[in-house]
C-alpha positions as CSV (number, residue, x, y, z in Angstrom):
1,M,12.8,-0.3,-12.6
2,K,15.6,-2.6,-11.6
3,I,15.0,-3.7,-8.0
4,R,18.4,-4.6,-6.7
5,N,19.8,-2.0,-4.3
6,K,16.8,0.2,-4.7
7,V,15.3,1.8,-1.6
8,V,11.7,0.7,-1.4
9,L,9.2,1.9,1.3
10,I,6.2,-0.4,1.9
11,T,3.3,0.5,4.1
12,G,1.2,-2.2,5.8
13,A,4.5,-4.2,5.9
14,S,3.7,-6.4,8.9
15,A,1.0,-8.6,7.5
16,G,-0.9,-9.8,4.4
17,I,0.0,-8.4,1.0
18,G,2.4,-6.0,2.5
19,L,4.4,-8.7,4.3
20,A,4.5,-10.8,1.2
21,A,5.6,-7.8,-0.8
22,V,8.4,-7.1,1.7
23,R,9.7,-10.7,1.3
24,R,9.4,-10.7,-2.5
25,F,11.3,-7.4,-2.9
26,A,13.9,-8.5,-0.4
27,A,14.5,-11.6,-2.5
28,E,15.2,-9.3,-5.4
29,G,17.8,-7.4,-3.4
30,A,15.8,-4.2,-2.5
31,K,16.7,-2.1,0.6
32,L,13.5,-1.9,2.6
33,A,11.8,0.6,4.8
34,L,9.1,-1.2,6.7
35,V,6.1,0.9,7.8
36,A,3.1,-0.3,9.9
37,R,1.6,0.4,13.3
38,S,2.9,-2.8,14.9
39,A,6.4,-1.9,16.2
40,D,7.2,-5.4,17.6
41,K,6.3,-7.1,14.4
42,L,8.3,-4.7,12.3
43,Q,11.4,-5.0,14.5
44,E,11.2,-8.8,14.2
45,L,10.7,-8.6,10.4
46,A,13.6,-6.2,10.0
47,K,15.8,-8.5,12.1
48,E,14.8,-11.5,10.0
49,L,15.7,-9.7,6.8
50,Q,19.0,-8.5,8.2
51,Q,19.9,-12.0,9.2
52,Q,19.2,-13.0,5.6
53,G,21.7,-10.4,4.3
54,N,19.1,-7.7,3.4
55,E,19.2,-4.1,4.4
56,A,16.0,-3.1,6.2
57,V,14.8,-0.6,8.7
58,A,11.6,-0.7,10.9
59,L,9.6,2.5,11.0
60,P,6.5,2.2,13.1
61,A,3.8,4.7,12.0
62,D,0.1,5.2,11.8
63,V,-0.4,5.9,8.1
64,S,-3.6,7.9,8.8
65,D,-1.4,10.5,10.5
66,A,0.3,12.7,8.0
67,K,3.0,13.8,10.4
68,Q,4.0,10.2,11.1
69,V,4.1,9.4,7.4
70,Q,6.3,12.4,6.8
71,K,8.6,11.3,9.6
72,A,8.8,7.7,8.2
73,I,9.9,9.0,4.8
74,E,12.4,11.4,6.3
75,E,13.8,8.6,8.4
76,T,14.1,6.4,5.3
77,V,16.2,9.0,3.4
78,R,18.2,9.6,6.6
79,H,19.0,5.9,6.9
80,F,19.5,5.0,3.2
81,G,20.4,8.3,1.6
82,R,17.6,8.1,-1.0
83,L,14.1,6.9,-1.7
84,D,13.5,5.1,-5.0
85,A,10.0,3.7,-4.6
86,V,6.9,4.0,-2.3
87,I,4.3,1.2,-2.2
88,N,1.2,2.5,-0.6
89,N,-0.3,-0.8,0.5
90,V,-2.0,-0.3,3.8
91,G,-5.7,-0.2,3.8
92,Q,-8.9,-1.1,5.7
93,A,-12.5,-1.8,4.8
94,A,-15.7,-0.6,6.4
95,V,-18.9,-2.7,5.8
96,G,-22.5,-1.5,5.8
97,T,-25.1,-0.5,3.3
98,I,-25.4,3.2,2.3
99,A,-28.5,3.4,4.5
100,D,-26.9,2.1,7.7
101,M,-23.1,2.6,7.4
102,D,-21.4,4.4,10.3
103,P,-20.1,7.8,9.1
104,D,-17.3,7.7,11.6
105,N,-16.1,4.4,10.2
106,F,-16.2,5.9,6.8
107,R,-14.1,8.9,7.9
108,K,-11.5,6.5,9.5
109,I,-11.0,4.6,6.3
110,V,-10.9,7.8,4.2
111,D,-8.0,8.9,6.5
112,L,-6.2,5.6,6.1
113,N,-7.0,4.7,2.5
114,V,-6.9,8.1,0.8
115,F,-5.2,10.7,3.0
116,G,-2.5,8.2,4.0
117,P,-1.3,7.5,0.5
118,L,-1.7,11.2,-0.3
119,A,0.6,12.1,2.6
120,A,3.2,9.6,1.5
121,M,3.1,10.9,-2.1
122,Q,3.4,14.5,-0.9
123,A,6.3,13.6,1.3
124,A,8.1,11.5,-1.4
125,I,7.6,13.8,-4.4
126,P,10.1,16.5,-3.5
127,I,12.7,13.9,-2.7
128,M,12.1,12.1,-5.9
129,R,12.2,15.3,-7.9
130,E,15.6,16.2,-6.4
131,Q,16.9,12.7,-7.2
132,G,15.7,12.9,-10.8
133,G,12.8,10.4,-10.5
134,G,11.2,7.6,-8.6
135,L,8.3,5.2,-8.5
136,I,5.0,5.3,-6.6
137,I,2.7,2.3,-6.5
138,N,-0.7,2.7,-5.0
139,I,-2.6,-0.5,-4.1
140,S,-6.2,-0.1,-5.0
141,S,-8.8,-2.9,-5.4
142,V,-11.0,-4.3,-8.2
143,V,-13.9,-3.4,-5.8
144,S,-13.3,0.2,-7.0
145,K,-14.5,-1.0,-10.5
146,M,-17.6,-2.8,-9.1
147,N,-20.9,-2.2,-7.3
148,I,-21.0,-4.6,-4.3
149,P,-23.7,-4.1,-1.7
150,G,-22.2,-3.4,1.8
151,L,-18.8,-2.3,0.4
152,G,-19.8,1.2,-1.0
153,A,-17.6,3.1,1.6
154,Y,-14.5,1.0,0.9
155,A,-15.0,1.2,-2.9
156,A,-15.4,4.9,-2.6
157,T,-12.0,5.3,-0.9
158,K,-10.3,3.2,-3.5
159,S,-12.0,5.1,-6.3
160,A,-10.7,8.3,-4.8
161,L,-7.2,6.8,-4.7
162,N,-7.5,5.7,-8.3
163,M,-8.3,9.3,-9.3
164,L,-5.4,10.7,-7.3
165,T,-3.1,8.2,-8.9
166,D,-4.2,8.8,-12.4
167,T,-3.9,12.6,-12.0
168,A,-0.5,12.3,-10.3
169,R,0.7,10.1,-13.2
170,G,0.2,13.0,-15.6
171,E,1.4,15.7,-13.3
172,L,4.6,14.0,-12.5
173,A,5.6,12.5,-15.8
174,A,7.9,15.4,-16.6
175,D,9.8,14.8,-13.3
176,N,10.4,11.1,-14.2
177,I,8.2,10.0,-11.3
178,R,6.2,7.0,-12.5
179,V,2.8,6.4,-10.7
180,I,1.1,3.0,-10.9
181,T,-2.2,1.6,-9.7
182,V,-2.4,-2.1,-8.7
183,Y,-5.8,-3.8,-8.4
184,P,-5.8,-6.9,-6.2
185,R,-8.9,-9.2,-6.1
186,S,-10.1,-11.1,-3.1
187,T,-7.0,-12.2,-1.3
188,A,-6.5,-14.8,1.5
189,T,-5.6,-12.4,4.3
190,D,-7.3,-11.1,7.5
191,F,-8.4,-8.0,5.6
192,G,-12.1,-8.9,5.9
193,K,-11.9,-9.8,9.5
194,N,-10.4,-6.5,10.3
195,A,-13.1,-4.5,8.6
196,L,-14.9,-1.8,10.6
197,G,-18.7,-2.0,11.1
198,Q,-21.1,-4.9,11.1
199,P,-21.9,-6.8,7.9
200,S,-25.6,-6.8,6.9
201,S,-27.6,-10.0,7.0
202,G,-26.2,-12.5,4.6
203,Q,-22.8,-10.9,4.4
204,E,-19.7,-12.7,5.8
205,R,-16.2,-11.5,6.3
206,K,-14.3,-14.0,4.4
207,G,-12.5,-14.2,1.1
208,A,-13.8,-16.0,-2.0
209,P,-13.1,-19.7,-2.1
210,N,-10.6,-19.1,-5.0
211,A,-9.0,-16.1,-3.3
212,D,-5.5,-15.1,-4.4
213,T,-2.6,-15.7,-2.0
214,P,-0.7,-12.7,-0.7
215,E,2.3,-14.1,-2.5
216,Y,0.6,-14.0,-5.8
217,V,-0.4,-10.4,-5.3
218,A,3.1,-9.6,-4.2
219,E,4.4,-11.1,-7.5
220,K,2.1,-8.8,-9.4
221,I,3.3,-5.8,-7.4
222,L,6.9,-6.7,-8.2
223,A,6.0,-7.1,-11.9
224,A,4.5,-3.6,-11.8
225,A,7.7,-2.2,-10.2
226,V,9.8,-3.8,-12.9
227,E,7.7,-3.3,-16.0
228,E,6.0,0.0,-14.9
229,P,2.6,-0.2,-16.6
230,E,0.1,2.4,-15.7
231,E,-2.2,-0.2,-14.2
232,Q,-1.5,-3.7,-13.0
233,F,-4.4,-6.2,-12.7
234,M,-4.1,-9.8,-11.3
235,D,-4.7,-11.6,-14.6
């Protein structure tokens, strides 16, 4: 997909990978719908982009709430007149072994990491069908391909997202709606610090010493949007 003048909605837009993706897509001339819970940060970001000559709208929303997701997508179309791409980036981890993880924390990240992207897809698909096509990029994690003690709950949510993405890709191909999975590795953000639960003995909430920068991941997300592979890894 050519990015210039395309309307791109990005969740988790106020920090980390989402923020880096916003700036990278803005540099390519996208029109941006910014979604995150932090209204103040979103407004500041939208103002910054507008001052740089970009079109952007701040749409504060809790992605774990399907009604708020639906409203954000409707507001995007109302503002820009269309919706070309959705990047489901927002996510959260929960730490704890299978024996001791808090089920309530697991439910919370299922709502955010699985039902949030599902709500965005279900809201966007009718719009994209009517337009004649569109692009959906779901941000997963390489953790979904691994077995890491203490991260079973998080990996399970991303594995579920992988399956939804793979299935949607086949179901929507005839509608010219392309669906892509992106697999970040350890990234230098506050993601680990914001995880729910208590790490087990010996576990620490920090990225690997050679963690990717958010900007590197954003570059890979942009590449996925432009080249449209089924899956995008970091290498």
